C-alpha positions in Angstrom: -150.3 -21.8 -94.1 -148.4 -21.2 -97.3 -149.5 -19.3 -100.5 -147.3 -19.5 -103.6 -147.2 -17.1 -106.4 -145.1 -17.7 -109.7 -144.8 -15.0 -112.2 -143.2 -13.9 -115.5 -142.4 -10.8 -117.3 -141.0 -9.5 -120.6 -141.3 -12.8 -122.4 -141.3 -11.0 -125.4 -142.7 -13.8 -127.6 -139.9 -16.3 -126.8 -141.8 -19.2 -126.8 -139.3 -22.0 -127.6 -136.1 -22.4 -126.1 -134.3 -20.6 -128.9 -133.6 -17.2 -130.1 -133.4 -18.2 -133.5 -129.4 -17.2 -133.7 -127.7 -20.4 -132.1 -128.3 -23.8 -132.9 -128.2 -25.0 -129.2 -131.2 -25.1 -126.9 -131.2 -22.3 -124.6 -132.5 -22.3 -120.9 -135.5 -19.7 -121.9 -139.0 -19.6 -123.2 -142.5 -20.3 -122.4 -142.3 -24.1 -123.2 -139.7 -24.5 -120.6 -141.8 -22.2 -118.1 -145.0 -24.5 -118.8 -142.9 -27.4 -117.4 -141.9 -25.6 -114.2 -145.4 -24.3 -113.9 -146.8 -28.0 -114.0 -144.3 -28.9 -111.5 -145.1 -26.4 -109.0 -149.1 -26.8 -109.5 -148.7 -30.3 -108.7 -147.1 -29.8 -105.5 -149.6 -27.0 -104.8 -152.7 -26.6 -107.2 -153.5 -23.4 -105.4 -150.2 -21.8 -106.7 -151.2 -18.2 -108.3 -149.7 -17.7 -111.9 -149.2 -14.0 -113.2 -147.6 -12.5 -116.1 -146.2 -8.8 -116.1 -146.7 -8.0 -119.7 -144.3 -7.3 -123.1 -145.5 -10.5 -124.4 -146.7 -10.2 -128.0 -143.6 -8.3 -129.5 -139.9 -8.7 -129.4 -138.7 -11.6 -131.0 -138.5 -13.2 -134.6 -141.4 -15.3 -133.9 -143.3 -12.3 -133.0 -142.4 -10.5 -136.0 -143.2 -13.5 -138.1 -146.8 -13.6 -136.6 -147.4 -9.9 -137.2 -146.2 -9.7 -140.7 -147.2 -13.2 -142.1 -150.2 -14.1 -140.2 -151.6 -10.7 -139.2 -152.9 -12.6 -136.0 -151.5 -13.1 -132.5 -153.7 -15.8 -131.6 -151.0 -18.3 -131.8 -149.1 -16.7 -128.7 -152.2 -16.0 -126.6 -153.5 -19.9 -127.3 -150.1 -21.1 -126.0 -150.2 -19.0 -123.0 -153.6 -20.0 -122.1 -152.3 -23.6 -122.0 -150.1 -22.2 -118.9 -153.3 -21.3 -117.1 -152.3 -17.7 -115.9 -154.5 -16.1 -113.5 -153.9 -12.8 -115.0 -151.9 -10.8 -117.3 -150.5 -7.3 -117.1 -150.5 -4.9 -120.4 -147.0 -4.1 -121.2 -145.8 -1.1 -123.1 -144.6 -3.3 -126.2 -148.2 -4.5 -126.5 -148.9 -1.4 -128.4 -145.9 -1.8 -130.9 -148.1 -3.3 -133.6 -151.0 -1.1 -133.2 -154.5 -1.4 -131.4 -156.1 -3.4 -133.8 -153.5 -6.1 -133.2 -153.6 -5.7 -129.4 -157.4 -5.8 -129.3 -156.9 -9.2 -131.3 -154.8 -10.5 -128.6 -157.3 -9.6 -125.9 -160.0 -11.1 -127.7 -158.1 -14.5 -128.3 -157.0 -14.6 -124.7 -158.8 -16.4 -122.0 -156.5 -14.8 -119.5 -157.6 -11.2 -118.3 -155.3 -8.7 -119.8 -155.2 -5.6 -117.0 -154.0 -2.4 -116.3 -155.5 -0.1 -113.6 -153.9 3.4 -115.1 -154.8 3.2 -118.6 -158.3 5.2 -119.5 -160.3 5.1 -122.6 -161.8 8.0 -124.3 -164.5 8.1 -121.7 -162.2 8.6 -118.8 -163.2 5.3 -117.8 -160.8 2.2 -117.2 -159.9 0.8 -120.3 -158.9 -2.4 -119.1 -159.7 -4.5 -115.9 -158.0 -2.4 -113.0 -157.6 -5.1 -110.1 -158.9 -8.4 -109.1 -159.5 -10.3 -105.8 -158.5 -13.8 -105.8 -159.1 -16.2 -103.0 -156.9 -19.4 -102.3 -157.0 -21.4 -99.2 -159.2 -19.1 -97.7 -156.7 -16.0 -98.1 -158.0 -13.1 -100.1 -155.3 -11.8 -102.5 -155.7 -8.4 -104.0 -153.7 -7.8 -107.1 -153.4 -4.1 -108.7 -152.2 -4.2 -112.2 -150.3 -1.0 -113.4 -148.5 -0.2 -116.6 -145.5 2.3 -117.4 -147.2 5.3 -118.2 -144.4 6.4 -120.5 -146.2 4.7 -123.5 -147.7 8.2 -124.5 -143.9 9.3 -124.9 -142.9 6.4 -127.3 -146.0 5.4 -129.3 -147.5 7.4 -132.1 -151.1 8.7 -131.7 -152.5 5.9 -134.0 -151.2 3.0 -131.8 -152.9 4.5 -128.7 -155.5 6.5 -130.0 -158.2 7.4 -127.2 -156.2 6.1 -124.6 -154.7 8.1 -121.4 -151.6 6.9 -119.6 -151.6 8.0 -115.9 -149.0 7.8 -113.4 -148.8 4.4 -112.2 -147.8 5.8 -108.5 -150.7 8.0 -108.5 -153.4 5.1 -109.3 -151.6 2.7 -107.0 -152.3 4.7 -104.2 -155.9 5.0 -105.2 -156.4 1.1 -105.3 -154.3 0.5 -102.2 -156.5 2.5 -100.3 -159.5 0.5 -101.9 -158.3 -2.7 -101.4 -156.1 -2.8 -98.1 -158.8 -3.5 -95.7 -160.6 -6.1 -97.9 -157.7 -8.5 -98.5 -155.2 -10.5 -96.8 -152.5 -10.0 -99.1 -152.1 -6.9 -101.3 -149.8 -7.4 -104.4 -148.9 -4.7 -107.0 -148.2 -6.1 -110.3 -146.3 -3.3 -112.1 -145.1 -3.4 -115.8 -142.2 -1.0 -114.8 -139.4 -0.9 -112.9 -137.2 1.5 -110.4 -136.1 5.1 -111.1 -133.7 5.1 -108.1 -131.0 2.5 -106.6 -132.9 0.7 -104.2 -130.5 1.0 -101.4 -128.7 4.5 -102.1 -131.6 6.3 -103.4 -129.5 7.6 -106.4 -131.3 8.4 -109.7 -130.8 5.9 -112.3 -133.3 6.7 -114.9 -133.7 10.2 -116.3 -137.0 9.4 -118.3 -139.3 11.1 -115.7 -142.3 8.8 -115.1 -141.2 6.0 -116.9 -140.3 3.9 -113.8 -142.1 4.8 -110.5 -141.2 1.6 -108.6 -139.1 3.6 -106.0 -141.8 5.9 -105.4 -144.3 3.3 -105.0 -142.1 1.1 -102.6 -141.1 4.3 -100.5 -144.3 6.2 -100.4 -147.2 4.0 -100.5 -147.9 2.1 -97.4 -150.0 -1.2 -97.1 -148.2 -3.1 -100.1 -147.2 -6.5 -99.2 -145.5 -7.6 -102.5 -144.3 -5.4 -105.4 -143.9 -7.6 -108.6 -141.9 -5.5 -111.3 -140.8 -5.8 -114.9 -139.9 -3.8 -117.8 -136.3 -3.0 -117.0 -135.2 -6.8 -117.5 -133.5 -6.8 -114.4 -132.9 -9.6 -111.9 -134.0 -8.5 -108.6 -135.0 -10.1 -105.3 -135.1 -8.7 -102.1 -137.3 -7.5 -99.0 -137.1 -3.9 -98.5 -139.0 -2.1 -95.8 -141.2 -5.0 -95.3 -142.3 -5.3 -98.9 -141.3 -8.2 -101.2 -139.7 -6.7 -104.3 -138.7 -9.1 -107.3 -138.1 -8.7 -111.1 -137.4 -11.7 -113.3 -135.3 -10.6 -116.0 -136.2 -11.2 -119.6 -137.3 -13.7 -122.6 -138.5 -16.2 -120.1 -135.2 -16.8 -118.7 -136.3 -16.9 -114.9 -139.4 -17.3 -113.2 -140.2 -15.2 -110.1 -141.3 -17.3 -106.9 -142.8 -15.9 -104.0 -144.0 -18.0 -100.8 -146.2 -16.2 -98.2 -146.7 -17.7 -94.9 -149.8 -16.9 -92.9 -150.6 -17.9 -89.3 -154.1 -18.7 -88.2 -155.5 -15.5 -88.3 -154.2 -14.8 -91.8 -151.4 -12.6 -90.6 -148.2 -12.5 -92.7 -145.5 -14.1 -90.7 -142.7 -14.8 -93.5 -141.9 -13.9 -97.1 -139.7 -16.1 -99.0 -138.7 -14.9 -102.6 -136.5 -16.3 -105.3 -135.9 -16.3 -109.2 -135.9 -19.8 -110.7 -133.7 -20.2 -113.6 -134.7 -23.0 -116.3 -131.6 -24.7 -116.3 -132.1 -28.5 -116.1 -135.7 -27.8 -117.1 -137.3 -29.8 -119.9 -139.4 -28.3 -122.6 -143.3 -29.3 -122.1 -143.3 -32.0 -125.0 -147.0 -31.9 -125.2 -147.2 -28.4 -126.0 -144.2 -28.6 -128.2 -145.6 -31.2 -130.5 -148.9 -29.2 -130.4 -147.5 -25.9 -131.5 -144.0 -26.5 -133.1 -145.8 -26.6 -136.5 -145.4 -22.7 -136.6 -141.6 -23.1 -137.0 -141.9 -24.8 -140.4 -143.4 -21.5 -142.0 -141.1 -19.5 -139.9 -137.9 -21.4 -140.8 -138.8 -20.6 -144.8 -139.5 -17.2 -144.2 -136.6 -16.4 -141.8 -133.8 -17.8 -143.9 -135.0 -16.7 -147.5 -132.1 -15.2 -149.3 -133.2 -11.5 -149.8 -129.7 -10.3 -151.1 -126.1 -10.0 -151.1 -123.3 -7.7 -150.2 -120.4 -6.7 -152.4 -118.0 -6.3 -149.4 -117.5 -7.2 -145.6 -120.4 -5.5 -144.0 -120.1 -7.6 -140.7 -119.6 -5.9 -137.4 -116.7 -7.8 -135.8 -116.6 -5.3 -132.7 -119.7 -3.6 -131.7 -117.9 -0.8 -129.6 -115.6 0.2 -132.6 -118.9 0.3 -134.7 -120.6 2.7 -132.3 -117.3 4.7 -131.7 -116.3 5.3 -135.5 -119.4 4.3 -137.5 -119.8 1.2 -139.8 -121.2 0.3 -143.3 -124.3 -1.4 -141.9 -125.5 1.9 -140.1 -124.7 3.9 -143.2 -127.0 1.3 -145.2 -129.9 1.9 -143.0 -129.6 5.7 -142.8 -129.3 5.9 -146.6 -132.5 3.8 -146.7 -134.4 5.9 -144.3 -133.4 9.0 -146.4 -134.5 7.5 -149.5 -137.9 6.8 -148.1 -138.5 10.1 -146.7 -136.5 12.7 -148.5 -135.2 14.0 -145.3 -131.9 15.7 -145.1 -130.3 14.0 -142.1 -130.9 10.3 -140.7 -130.1 8.7 -137.5 -130.3 5.0 -136.6 -129.4 3.0 -133.5 -127.4 -0.3 -133.4 -129.6 -1.2 -130.5 -127.2 -3.8 -129.3 -123.5 -3.7 -128.1 -122.7 -6.7 -130.4 -125.3 -6.6 -133.5 -124.0 -9.0 -136.3 -124.1 -6.5 -139.2 -124.8 -7.8 -142.7 -123.6 -11.4 -143.7 -122.2 -12.1 -147.4 -125.7 -13.6 -148.0 -128.5 -11.5 -146.4 -131.5 -13.1 -145.3 -134.6 -11.9 -143.3 -133.4 -13.3 -140.3 -129.7 -11.4 -140.7 -132.0 -8.1 -140.9 -134.3 -9.1 -137.8 -131.0 -9.7 -135.6 -129.7 -6.4 -136.4 -132.9 -4.5 -136.3 -135.2 -6.3 -133.7 -137.8 -3.9 -133.0 -140.9 -2.7 -134.8 -140.1 1.0 -135.0 -141.5 2.9 -137.8 -139.8 6.1 -139.3 -140.8 9.6 -138.5 -139.6 13.0 -139.9 -138.9 16.0 -137.6 -138.2 19.5 -138.6 -135.6 20.8 -136.2 -133.2 23.8 -135.9 -129.5 23.5 -135.9 -129.7 24.4 -132.3 -131.9 21.3 -131.6 -129.4 19.3 -133.8 -126.5 20.3 -131.9 -128.2 19.5 -128.8 -129.3 16.0 -129.8 -125.5 15.1 -130.8 -124.3 16.4 -127.4 -126.8 14.5 -125.5 -126.2 11.3 -127.7 -122.4 11.6 -127.0 -123.1 11.0 -123.5 -123.0 7.4 -124.3 -119.2 7.7 -124.5 -116.9 8.9 -121.4 -113.3 8.5 -120.7 -111.7 6.1 -117.9 -109.1 7.0 -115.5 -106.4 6.4 -118.4 -108.2 8.7 -121.0 -109.6 5.8 -122.9 -113.0 6.0 -124.7 -115.5 3.6 -122.9 -119.2 3.1 -122.8 -120.3 5.2 -119.7 -121.7 2.7 -117.2 -125.0 4.3 -116.8 -125.8 2.9 -120.3 -125.2 -0.6 -119.0 -126.5 -0.6 -115.5 -128.8 -1.0 -114.2 -130.4 -1.9 -117.6 -128.3 -2.1 -121.1 -129.7 1.0 -123.0 -127.4 0.7 -125.9 -130.6 1.6 -128.1 -130.2 5.2 -126.7 -127.2 5.8 -128.9 -127.8 6.8 -132.6 -125.1 7.3 -135.6 -126.0 10.0 -137.7 -125.6 10.5 -141.5 -125.5 13.7 -143.6 -123.7 15.6 -141.2 -120.1 16.2 -140.2 -119.1 16.8 -136.4 -116.7 16.5 -133.9 -117.2 15.6 -130.3 -114.7 16.6 -127.4 -115.3 13.9 -124.8 -113.4 15.9 -122.0 -116.1 18.6 -122.2 -119.5 18.9 -120.4 -122.6 18.0 -122.5 -123.3 21.6 -123.5 -119.9 22.2 -125.0 -119.1 18.7 -126.5 -119.9 19.4 -130.1 -117.0 21.4 -131.4 -117.7 21.6 -134.9 -121.0 20.8 -136.9 -121.6 21.0 -140.7 -124.1 20.2 -143.2 -122.7 19.8 -147.1 -119.6 21.5 -146.1 -121.3 24.5 -144.7 -121.1 25.1 -140.8 -124.3 24.7 -139.2 -125.9 27.7 -137.4 -128.6 27.8 -134.6 -131.2 29.2 -136.8 -130.8 26.5 -139.7 -133.7 24.1 -140.3 -133.5 20.5 -141.4 -135.6 17.5 -141.9 -134.4 14.7 -139.7 -135.7 11.1 -140.0 -135.3 8.9 -137.0 -137.5 6.0 -135.5 -140.6 7.0 -133.7 -139.3 6.1 -130.3 -136.5 8.8 -130.6 -138.8 11.3 -132.6 -141.2 11.5 -129.4 -138.0 12.2 -127.0 -137.6 8.6 -126.1 -134.1 8.1 -124.5 -134.2 11.4 -123.1 -133.9 13.5 -126.0 -136.2 16.6 -124.9 -135.1 18.4 -128.1 -137.3 16.2 -130.0 -141.1 16.0 -129.5 -144.4 15.3 -131.1 -145.0 18.9 -132.0 -142.1 18.8 -134.3 -143.2 15.8 -136.3 -144.0 16.8 -139.9 -144.6 13.4 -141.2 -144.4 9.6 -140.4 -144.6 6.3 -141.9 -146.4 3.0 -141.1 -143.9 0.5 -142.6 -141.9 -0.8 -139.8 -137.9 -0.1 -140.7 -136.9 -3.7 -140.6 -139.6 -4.5 -143.0 -138.5 -1.6 -145.0 -134.8 -2.7 -145.1 -136.1 -6.1 -146.3 -137.9 -4.6 -149.3 -134.9 -2.4 -150.3 -132.5 -5.3 -150.3 -134.8 -7.5 -152.1 -135.1 -4.4 -154.7 -131.4 -3.9 -154.8 -130.3 -7.4 -154.6 -126.6 -6.2 -154.2 -125.8 -4.1 -151.2 -122.6 -1.9 -151.8 -120.4 -1.2 -148.7 -119.9 2.3 -147.8 -117.6 3.0 -145.2 -117.8 6.7 -144.8 -117.0 7.9 -141.2 -118.5 11.6 -140.6 -117.7 12.2 -137.1 -114.4 12.4 -134.9 -114.3 12.0 -131.0 -111.4 14.0 -129.3 -110.4 12.5 -125.9 
């Protein structure tokens, strides 16, 4: 007897086969996944369908629905068309606030689950697990979410919620369910903190990813479905099926479990299915493509122009030497908040920068996340530590050339953990260890002392220590702003109409 599971993760509201950047159809998105699901459901109607979260945020479409429609129902209605059996709450579900997430939950026919999130009464905020019977096989599914949400989100986005260790809660429910089911599945919106084969630590954010600990230390799990890291993983380790299907609906995880007559597992077959040669579900496309009409107008509206070339032709050079686009973002952040120093990330290694004619699409392609602004009061010592930690993005190869440190590329690209600063001047020595890398640091021509204090504006993810910046923390926040940075940029460009290029390079790296 064979039981099949298909699952997705980190779709990030990529519904249509496009990223709205290129004109060619891409092998991605929920409408292609729908065709794949229908094919397998036709072969075996008992196929289980699971989504591991990060669904309502992360694409231009998601931003449009949030800003213009104030309603995620469109996304939930399409997802319901695929007849998922359950969905897990992802960390990005909270980016637009609790009210928006609650609208999504209300609009969804598919249960949104997580076992390690508690409400203000210390009770489960969502359904923690389910038992589904197919072909006489009882399948127990435990839903888990990365606990690191508490380190990323502002209080108003998660007010009243408590995020527990996924590993600790997993152990509790494995003990509860193991003897009640034939197949025990952990569906975890989280990834692996260590290399699966060498046990080398690959994630310094303690607690963000607990998949390795779950895999190695909790006995009784048959399948560990994972996400969050956007990796492509397929393996059987210590008898446990381990799988992760990338991002943006580019892959679907497939698991086939073979049972004998006594319902004992005799074989596991795991694979990642790409969407090449998979057609769009035409029925759903015609039903839901109306959204693109308003989206297209909104996205391609001219909001301003540049008076110089602000394109980013080489992302690495922009990171290593600064760029006029980042200068503009930092200046807007300073003007909005009145802070003294600003930092912003380029997020990707190949951001486009500003075109001659700036559209909303152009802004969102550079700043894809719904980050809000936060002002911290920090000391000169904090600032020096932050610059040193930030500089770890770069290292030297054997020929003494500056390169991006491999840990920021694999196992998951983390270019968003490097910031460009504005309002200070500094020098970094890449030959030194972290604590000695900042050779000089000045503010308005004066050397910064450890005891000096400054107001630094950055995004809320970084302000809460996200990206392994422990010198920043919630207790240092002195004010925050609800408007998303990308929305603020749109408003500022509309107001100025002509954006002047500023090519200030305020830092030097010595190799």
